[in-house]
Steps between C-alpha positions, in 0.01 A plus 500: 500500500709646218874507541732779390848362451772668298726264307837649412720304257875495558571719196320789672734511800822315411753671275794356314773675303571455128697181578208348689667545840300607802483881548455561873457879485251482213308227677487702824354795309237284331423317823434830677294636210281189476427485872443875525239472222339205676480700820343796317241264350425346843597159363583305813533152347780454249634199313859538382522248216864391470442179308659642184785682678847397390723723713717366778481739792741466787404509868637854509278600203194360675581686820531822298155440350358434846631839611293664224181382672573740785470795261145419390341562840265300718450137401269391779216406263712370212555140398754415233505154344803400296440231237821347368683205356823407680802551275753298699567375852487849659140616544505877445125544539499327837797714605305815405193365684700438818672839486170680444327312781790583732430867423129458579365475144242241398674323215459142382694310232322231298582272209131448417296804393176370656673458837603865486140608440374277781755659734396851391129418529435213742164330426353605836559867406311483168 
């Protein structure tokens, strides 16, 4: 069975300013635009590839991004896998995963790309 996963690199939804600092408002706009386009294309499995991301979002920034998900519409059929490399002792991807799951979204955070794909498409579903 063919799979139809959309892989979105960090540069397509994370914005920084000219000094390389995280731009929350710009990121929220991109985040909404990317997921709105995915919804229009009926792409229900998404990999957010954060392995090359260098920004340091705060817990407040992550909560703001989570609030953007509410503006995209129904997420009942969506699965979002986050692939990342931890930057320090505070795991931002896992924090996003937990916050999204608490809101009813199907989000998983993975350090290994293949694990993300297996979560999106379990072998018994192929």
